[in-house]
Phi, psi and omega in degrees: 000129185290161173256157182245139170279119185248348178186188173208160182226147171262122182242165177251132177285174177296340177272005182076018174265137178286149173207161183263129177248126171283138176262123180249147173227136174273186183291171182287140173227147178256121178235168177254135180280175180304329183264012177091357180280141174269148180212157176270138176207172175216142174290142180228148172207176172244156180224116181294147182222175174250014180289150163274177187295325179298312178298313181300314177303314182293342185269344182305127179104344184288140175260148177232145177294149176128186183224168167254124183241152177275129184234139171294146180205175178298143183296147176210156177275141179231126180263123177287110184309317185294322187250342188077003181290136175259127182249144167263113185248155177224034175211159175221172178242138188221149175291136175232125183293160185299323179293318175300317176308310183296322176298320175297322176295314182298319181289321176295324178291323176297328177289333179288329186287000000 
């Protein structure tokens, strides 16, 4: 399933230089909350680019092959905007190119055999 460029942001690098990050969203998913209720969501992530703002703006709405996958990372605090609740998370979402996704599935399948 392709991912869609839904927006862009101007961010600062570790050296204090501005760069453009594309905001990507995957397809709709239905998940269960901790209390058992179902809700619709979509995985989102950002992708650093070398684009200027005009190019990034023109790409909003474009679909790209690949997926957004969950990756383990060092624990960090995340504040839920709607409630102010602070969560300790140890995962992030990242864009995976279509070829990488196929290689991951092949590796998982070969480990099961």
